[in-house]
KOLTORBA-472293 format. One record per residue (C-alpha): residue in three letters; x, y, z; chain. Coordinates in Angstrom, 1 decimal. Layout:
REM KOLTORBA-472293
ATOM   code       c1       c2       c3   unit
ATOM    ALA        X        Y        Z      A
...
This chain:
REM KOLTORBA-472293
ATOM   code       c1       c2       c3   unit
ATOM    MET    -14.6     -0.8    -63.7      A
ATOM    GLY    -17.8     -1.0    -61.7      A
ATOM    ASN    -21.4     -1.2    -62.9      A
ATOM    SER    -24.4      1.1    -63.0      A
ATOM    LYS    -27.7      1.0    -61.2      A
ATOM    ILE    -31.1      2.6    -61.6      A
ATOM    LEU    -31.5      5.4    -59.1      A
ATOM    GLY    -35.1      6.4    -59.8      A
ATOM    THR    -38.0      5.8    -62.2      A
ATOM    GLY    -41.0      7.7    -63.4      A
ATOM    LYS    -43.9      7.5    -65.8      A
ATOM    SER    -46.4      9.7    -67.6      A
ATOM    LEU    -49.6      8.6    -69.2      A
ATOM    PRO    -52.2     10.6    -71.1      A
ATOM    SER    -55.4     11.2    -69.2      A
ATOM    ARG    -57.6     10.1    -72.1      A
ATOM    ILE    -58.6      6.4    -71.9      A
ATOM    LEU    -59.9      4.4    -74.8      A
ATOM    THR    -61.6      1.2    -73.8      A
ATOM    ASN    -62.4     -1.8    -75.9      A
ATOM    LYS    -66.1     -0.8    -75.8      A
ATOM    ASP    -65.1      2.6    -77.2      A
ATOM    LEU    -63.3      0.8    -80.1      A
ATOM    GLU    -66.5     -1.1    -80.9      A
ATOM    GLN    -67.9      2.3    -82.1      A
ATOM    ILE    -64.8      3.0    -84.3      A
ATOM    VAL    -64.0     -0.3    -86.0      A
ATOM    GLU    -65.5     -3.7    -86.5      A
ATOM    THR    -64.4     -5.4    -83.3      A
ATOM    SER    -65.6     -6.4    -79.9      A
ATOM    ASP    -64.4     -6.3    -76.3      A
ATOM    ASP    -64.4    -10.1    -76.2      A
ATOM    TRP    -62.4    -10.4    -79.5      A
ATOM    ILE    -59.7     -8.0    -78.3      A
ATOM    THR    -59.5     -9.4    -74.8      A
ATOM    THR    -59.2    -13.0    -75.9      A
ATOM    ARG    -56.5    -12.4    -78.5      A
ATOM    THR    -54.4     -9.8    -76.7      A
ATOM    GLY    -55.4     -9.4    -73.0      A
ATOM    ILE    -55.8     -5.6    -73.5      A
ATOM    LYS    -58.9     -3.9    -72.0      A
ATOM    GLU    -58.0     -0.3    -72.5      A
ATOM    ARG    -55.2      2.0    -73.6      A
ATOM    ARG    -54.2      5.7    -73.1      A
ATOM    VAL    -54.5      8.1    -76.1      A
ATOM    ALA    -52.5     11.4    -76.3      A
ATOM    HIS    -54.5     14.5    -76.8      A
ATOM    ASN    -54.1     16.3    -80.2      A
ATOM    ASP    -51.8     18.9    -78.6      A
ATOM    GLU    -49.9     16.3    -76.5      A
ATOM    ALA    -46.5     15.2    -78.0      A
ATOM    THR    -43.9     12.6    -77.2      A
ATOM    SER    -41.7     15.2    -75.6      A
ATOM    ASP    -44.5     16.3    -73.2      A
ATOM    LEU    -44.9     12.8    -71.8      A
ATOM    SER    -41.1     12.4    -71.7      A
ATOM    ILE    -40.6     15.6    -69.7      A
ATOM    GLU    -43.2     14.6    -67.1      A
ATOM    ALA    -41.8     11.1    -66.6      A
ATOM    ALA    -38.3     12.5    -66.4      A
ATOM    LYS    -39.1     15.0    -63.7      A
ATOM    ILE    -40.6     12.2    -61.6      A
ATOM    ALA    -37.6     10.0    -62.1      A
ATOM    LEU    -35.2     12.8    -61.2      A
ATOM    GLU    -37.1     13.6    -58.1      A
ATOM    LYS    -37.1      9.9    -57.0      A
ATOM    SER    -33.4      9.6    -57.7      A
ATOM    GLY    -32.4     12.7    -55.8      A
ATOM    ILE    -30.4     13.8    -58.9      A
ATOM    THR    -30.9     17.3    -60.3      A
ATOM    ALA    -31.2     18.1    -64.0      A
ATOM    ASP    -27.9     20.0    -64.0      A
ATOM    GLN    -26.1     16.9    -62.7      A
ATOM    LEU    -27.1     14.8    -65.8      A
ATOM    ASP    -24.3     14.0    -68.2      A
ATOM    GLN    -26.6     12.4    -70.8      A
ATOM    ILE    -30.2     12.2    -72.0      A
ATOM    ILE    -31.3      9.3    -74.2      A
ATOM    VAL    -34.8      9.1    -75.6      A
ATOM    ALA    -36.0      5.9    -77.2      A
ATOM    THR    -38.9      6.5    -79.5      A
ATOM    VAL    -40.4      5.7    -83.0      A
ATOM    THR    -42.7      8.7    -82.7      A
ATOM    PRO    -40.5     11.7    -82.1      A
ATOM    ASP    -42.0     15.2    -82.1      A
ATOM    MET    -40.3     15.8    -85.4      A
ATOM    ALA    -37.4     14.4    -87.4      A
ATOM    PHE    -35.1     17.0    -85.9      A
ATOM    PRO    -34.2     18.4    -83.4      A
ATOM    SER    -34.3     15.2    -81.4      A
ATOM    THR    -36.9     14.6    -78.7      A
ATOM    ALA    -34.0     14.3    -76.2      A
ATOM    CYS    -32.9     17.9    -77.1      A
ATOM    LEU    -36.4     19.1    -76.5      A
ATOM    VAL    -36.4     17.3    -73.1      A
ATOM    GLN    -33.0     18.8    -72.2      A
ATOM    LYS    -34.3     22.3    -72.9      A
ATOM    GLU    -37.4     21.9    -70.7      A
ATOM    LEU    -35.4     20.3    -67.9      A
ATOM    GLY    -32.6     22.8    -68.1      A
ATOM    ALA    -30.1     20.0    -68.2      A
ATOM    PHE    -27.6     21.9    -70.3      A
ATOM    ASN    -24.6     19.9    -69.0      A
ATOM    ALA    -25.9     16.8    -70.7      A
ATOM    ASN    -25.5     15.5    -74.2      A
ATOM    ALA    -28.8     14.5    -75.8      A
ATOM    PHE    -29.9     12.1    -78.5      A
ATOM    ASP    -32.6      9.8    -79.7      A
ATOM    ILE    -32.4      6.1    -80.5      A
ATOM    GLU    -34.8      4.0    -82.5      A
ATOM    ALA    -35.1      0.3    -81.8      A
ATOM    ALA    -38.9      0.2    -81.6      A
ATOM    CYS    -40.3     -1.7    -78.6      A
ATOM    THR    -36.7     -2.7    -77.5      A
ATOM    GLY    -35.6      0.9    -77.5      A
ATOM    PHE    -35.6      1.4    -73.7      A
ATOM    LEU    -33.4     -1.6    -73.2      A
ATOM    TYR    -31.0     -0.4    -75.9      A
ATOM    GLY    -30.9      3.0    -74.1      A
ATOM    LEU    -30.3      1.3    -70.8      A
ATOM    VAL    -27.4     -0.6    -72.1      A
ATOM    ILE    -25.9      2.5    -73.8      A
ATOM    ALA    -26.2      4.4    -70.5      A
ATOM    ASP    -24.6      1.5    -68.6      A
ATOM    GLN    -21.6      1.4    -70.9      A
ATOM    PHE    -20.9      5.1    -70.4      A
ATOM    ILE    -21.2      4.9    -66.6      A
ATOM    THR    -19.2      1.6    -66.4      A
ATOM    LEU    -16.4      3.2    -68.3      A
ATOM    GLY    -16.4      6.2    -66.0      A
ATOM    THR    -16.9      8.8    -68.8      A
ATOM    HIS    -20.4      9.7    -67.5      A
ATOM    LYS    -21.9      9.7    -64.0      A
ATOM    TYR    -25.6     10.2    -64.4      A
ATOM    THR    -27.8      9.4    -67.4      A
ATOM    LEU    -31.5      9.8    -68.0      A
ATOM    VAL    -33.0      7.1    -70.2      A
ATOM    ILE    -36.6      7.6    -71.5      A
ATOM    GLY    -38.8      5.3    -73.5      A
ATOM    ALA    -41.7      7.4    -74.9      A
ATOM    GLU    -44.4      6.9    -77.6      A
ATOM    THR    -47.5      8.5    -79.0      A
ATOM    LEU    -48.3      5.5    -81.2      A
ATOM    THR    -52.0      6.3    -81.6      A
ATOM    LYS    -50.9      9.2    -83.9      A
ATOM    ILE    -49.6      6.6    -86.4      A
ATOM    VAL    -52.3      3.9    -85.9      A
ATOM    ASP    -54.7      3.2    -88.8      A
ATOM    TRP    -58.1      3.4    -87.1      A
ATOM    GLU    -59.5      1.5    -90.1      A
ATOM    ASP    -57.3     -1.6    -89.5      A
ATOM    ARG    -58.9     -3.6    -86.7      A
ATOM    ASN    -55.9     -5.9    -86.5      A
ATOM    THR    -53.5     -3.2    -85.4      A
ATOM    CYS    -55.5     -0.2    -84.0      A
ATOM    VAL    -56.7     -2.3    -81.0      A
ATOM    LEU    -53.1     -3.0    -79.9      A
ATOM    PHE    -51.3      0.3    -79.3      A
ATOM    GLY    -51.3      3.1    -76.6      A
ATOM    ASP    -49.4      6.1    -75.6      A
ATOM    GLY    -47.1      6.8    -72.6      A
ATOM    ALA    -43.6      7.4    -71.3      A
ATOM    GLY    -41.3      5.8    -68.7      A
ATOM    ALA    -38.0      7.1    -67.5      A
ATOM    ALA    -35.0      6.0    -65.4      A
ATOM    VAL    -32.1      7.8    -64.0      A
ATOM    LEU    -28.9      5.7    -63.9      A
ATOM    GLY    -25.7      6.3    -61.9      A
ATOM    PRO    -22.7      4.4    -60.6      A
ATOM    ALA    -23.1      1.6    -58.2      A
ATOM    ASN    -20.8      1.1    -55.3      A
ATOM    GLN    -18.5     -2.0    -55.3      A
ATOM    GLY    -20.6     -5.1    -54.5      A
ATOM    GLU    -23.8     -3.2    -54.7      A
ATOM    SER    -26.9     -3.9    -56.8      A
ATOM    GLY    -27.1     -2.8    -60.4      A
ATOM    ILE    -27.1     -4.0    -64.0      A
ATOM    LEU    -25.4     -7.4    -64.1      A
ATOM    SER    -25.6     -8.4    -67.8      A
ATOM    PHE    -27.4     -7.8    -71.0      A
ATOM    ASP    -28.1     -9.2    -74.5      A
ATOM    LEU    -29.0     -7.1    -77.5      A
ATOM    GLY    -29.8     -8.3    -81.1      A
ATOM    ALA    -31.4     -7.5    -84.4      A
ATOM    ASP    -32.5     -9.2    -87.6      A
ATOM    GLY    -33.0     -6.7    -90.3      A
ATOM    SER    -34.1     -9.4    -92.8      A
ATOM    LYS    -37.4     -9.5    -90.9      A
ATOM    GLY    -37.9     -5.7    -91.0      A
ATOM    GLU    -40.9     -5.9    -93.3      A
ATOM    LEU    -42.9     -7.7    -90.6      A
ATOM    LEU    -43.4     -4.5    -88.6      A
ATOM    ARG    -43.0     -1.1    -90.1      A
ATOM    GLN    -44.2      2.4    -91.0      A
ATOM    PRO    -43.5      2.5    -94.7      A
ATOM    ALA    -43.8      6.2    -95.6      A
ATOM    GLY    -42.4      9.5    -94.3      A
ATOM    GLY    -38.7      8.8    -94.7      A
ATOM    SER    -36.3      9.2    -97.5      A
ATOM    ARG    -37.3      5.9    -99.2      A
ATOM    MET    -41.0      7.0    -99.5      A
ATOM    PRO    -41.3     10.8    -98.8      A
ATOM    THR    -44.6     12.2    -97.9      A
ATOM    ASN    -46.8     13.0   -100.9      A
ATOM    GLU    -50.5     12.8   -101.9      A
ATOM    SER    -50.1      9.2   -103.0      A
ATOM    THR    -48.5      8.0    -99.7      A
ATOM    VAL    -51.3      9.7    -97.7      A
ATOM    ALA    -54.1      8.4    -99.9      A
ATOM    GLU    -52.6      4.9    -99.7      A
ATOM    ARG    -52.4      5.1    -95.9      A
ATOM    GLN    -48.7      4.3    -95.9      A
ATOM    HIS    -47.9      6.5    -92.9      A
ATOM    PHE    -49.6      4.1    -90.5      A
ATOM    ILE    -48.2      1.0    -88.7      A
ATOM    LYS    -48.2     -2.2    -90.8      A
ATOM    MET    -47.7     -5.5    -89.1      A
ATOM    SER    -47.7     -9.2    -89.9      A
ATOM    GLY    -49.2    -10.3    -86.6      A
ATOM    ASN    -48.7    -14.0    -86.8      A
ATOM    GLU    -45.1    -13.8    -87.8      A
ATOM    VAL    -44.3    -11.3    -85.2      A
ATOM    PHE    -46.0    -13.5    -82.6      A
ATOM    LYS    -43.9    -16.5    -83.4      A
ATOM    PHE    -40.7    -14.4    -83.5      A
ATOM    ALA    -41.5    -12.9    -80.1      A
ATOM    VAL    -42.2    -16.1    -78.2      A
ATOM    ASN    -38.9    -17.6    -79.4      A
ATOM    VAL    -36.7    -14.6    -78.9      A
ATOM    ILE    -37.9    -13.8    -75.3      A
ATOM    LYS    -36.7    -17.2    -74.1      A
ATOM    GLU    -33.4    -17.1    -76.0      A
ATOM    THR    -32.3    -13.5    -75.1      A
ATOM    THR    -33.3    -14.1    -71.4      A
ATOM    LYS    -31.2    -17.3    -71.3      A
ATOM    ARG    -28.2    -15.5    -72.8      A
ATOM    SER    -28.3    -12.7    -70.3      A
ATOM    LEU    -28.6    -15.1    -67.4      A
ATOM    GLU    -25.7    -17.2    -68.6      A
ATOM    LYS    -23.4    -14.1    -68.7      A
ATOM    THR    -23.9    -13.7    -64.9      A
ATOM    ASN    -24.1    -17.4    -64.0      A
ATOM    LEU    -27.7    -17.3    -63.0      A
ATOM    GLU    -30.6    -19.7    -63.8      A
ATOM    THR    -34.2    -19.0    -64.8      A
ATOM    SER    -35.1    -20.1    -61.2      A
ATOM    ASP    -33.0    -17.1    -59.8      A
ATOM    ILE    -35.4    -14.6    -61.4      A
ATOM    ASP    -37.6    -12.9    -58.8      A
ATOM    VAL    -39.5    -10.5    -61.1      A
ATOM    PHE    -39.9    -10.9    -64.8      A
ATOM    ILE    -40.9     -7.7    -66.7      A
ATOM    PRO    -41.4     -8.4    -70.4      A
ATOM    HIS    -42.4     -6.0    -73.2      A
ATOM    GLN    -46.2     -5.6    -72.8      A
ATOM    ALA    -47.4     -6.4    -76.3      A
ATOM    ASN    -49.8     -9.3    -76.0      A
ATOM    LEU    -50.8    -11.5    -73.1      A
ATOM    ARG    -50.6    -14.7    -75.2      A
ATOM    ILE    -47.0    -13.9    -76.2      A
ATOM    ILE    -46.1    -13.3    -72.5      A
ATOM    ASN    -47.8    -16.5    -71.3      A
ATOM    SER    -46.2    -18.6    -74.0      A
ATOM    ALA    -42.8    -17.2    -73.3      A
ATOM    VAL    -43.2    -17.6    -69.5      A
ATOM    LYS    -44.2    -21.3    -70.1      A
ATOM    ARG    -41.1    -21.9    -72.2      A
ATOM    LEU    -38.9    -20.3    -69.6      A
ATOM    ASN    -40.5    -22.4    -66.9      A
ATOM    LEU    -41.3    -19.3    -64.9      A
ATOM    SER    -44.3    -18.9    -62.6      A
ATOM    LYS    -46.9    -16.4    -63.6      A
ATOM    GLU    -46.6    -15.0    -60.1      A
ATOM    LYS    -43.1    -13.7    -60.9      A
ATOM    THR    -44.3    -12.0    -64.1      A
ATOM    PHE    -45.4     -8.4    -64.0      A
ATOM    VAL    -48.2     -7.6    -66.5      A
ATOM    ASN    -50.0     -4.2    -66.9      A
ATOM    LEU    -50.9     -4.4    -70.6      A
ATOM    GLN    -54.6     -4.8    -69.8      A
ATOM    LYS    -54.5     -1.0    -68.8      A
ATOM    TYR    -52.2      0.4    -71.5      A
ATOM    GLY    -51.8     -1.9    -74.4      A
ATOM    ASN    -48.6     -1.9    -76.4      A
ATOM    MET    -46.7      1.3    -75.7      A
ATOM    SER    -43.6      0.2    -77.6      A
ATOM    ALA    -40.4      1.8    -76.0      A
ATOM    ALA    -42.5      3.1    -73.1      A
ATOM    SER    -43.8     -0.4    -72.2      A
ATOM    ILE    -40.9     -1.7    -70.0      A
ATOM    PRO    -40.0      1.5    -68.1      A
ATOM    VAL    -43.7      2.1    -67.2      A
ATOM    ALA    -44.1     -1.5    -66.1      A
ATOM    LEU    -40.9     -1.3    -64.0      A
ATOM    ASP    -42.1      1.9    -62.4      A
ATOM    GLU    -45.5      0.4    -61.5      A
ATOM    ALA    -43.9     -2.8    -60.2      A
ATOM    LEU    -41.8     -0.7    -57.8      A
ATOM    GLU    -44.9      1.4    -56.8      A
ATOM    GLU    -46.8     -1.7    -56.0      A
ATOM    GLY    -44.1     -3.2    -53.9      A
ATOM    LYS    -43.4     -6.1    -56.3      A
ATOM    ILE    -39.7     -5.5    -56.2      A
ATOM    LYS    -37.6     -5.8    -53.1      A
ATOM    LYS    -33.9     -5.1    -52.3      A
ATOM    ASP    -31.6     -7.7    -53.8      A
ATOM    ASP    -34.3     -9.1    -56.1      A
ATOM    ILE    -33.1    -10.3    -59.5      A
ATOM    ILE    -35.1     -8.6    -62.2      A
ATOM    ALA    -35.2     -9.6    -65.9      A
ATOM    LEU    -36.3     -6.9    -68.3      A
ATOM    VAL    -37.0     -8.4    -71.8      A
ATOM    GLY    -38.1     -6.7    -75.0      A
ATOM    PHE    -38.6     -7.3    -78.7      A
ATOM    GLY    -39.9     -5.1    -81.5      A
ATOM    GLY    -39.6     -3.7    -85.0      A
ATOM    GLY    -36.3     -4.0    -86.8      A
ATOM    LEU    -36.7     -6.8    -85.8      A
ATOM    THR    -34.9     -6.2    -82.5      A
ATOM    TRP    -34.6     -7.8    -79.2      A
ATOM    GLY    -32.9     -7.3    -75.9      A
ATOM    SER    -32.7     -8.4    -72.2      A
ATOM    CYS    -31.1     -7.0    -69.1      A
ATOM    ILE    -30.6     -8.6    -65.7      A
ATOM    VAL    -30.7     -6.3    -62.8      A
ATOM    LYS    -30.0     -6.9    -59.1      A
ATOM    TRP    -32.2     -4.4    -57.2      A
């Protein structure tokens, strides 16, 4: 049994930019209020005719090109999203069709903002066991389509985008995924949810009138959970591969809130120079957050060969996860 490695990454972002100044015209808020509490300055917003699959396909094509793998070589496509094009068929099947990747199985997973890491670990397991050779993992969201633009506490946070990674087998002794930690606590699910639209609360006139199809979040509770779990899951992943926090060269956390990131980095005793942050440009893109950040860190030359990368996420469920990668 070997391990898997990331062969190529890609991202796709809507062209439409919504700044904090723009939001001042939509809801009672201010650029200063948003920046101080979140670190976000702007976010991308999908056009009305732009769906999660559209962003996924574009990011996938770039990742495939960078990896040198063709669509017909893929064994598997995994899309992590809470905003699929529709309940079924899966967004992954829509991506498969457009890529022409008909040798691949395809399915969606839903672990909210931790979704990409869940997908990464699933792909790693198939490749490590030797049952699959190449897997495409995508984290993609169009969250602005389920944001309540009358709720100033949540509508300022979220943005749209997609990030993708192609995984394949690593040669003996090569770089790759070293360890991971995944977890969930369903007892805290009420803290971050979209109440209506499923079998518990099917869509009807009442659910629409009561605005139950939008994101609902208990911000303070999620904040406290996130700061604690980032430290704990990172430590667990490091312990599995006999590494210390000081061994991390690049720390890429879920891009939800700058205060959460800074608090977690302080608890881990990591330097801010090792931490990659791009949420000021994109806000919280849920499952797309980490793969987009990883792609940008690579583009900007922040990641070098043999660097130890820590990818860490948390989100609705509540869920969490971390993954240690040697580049």
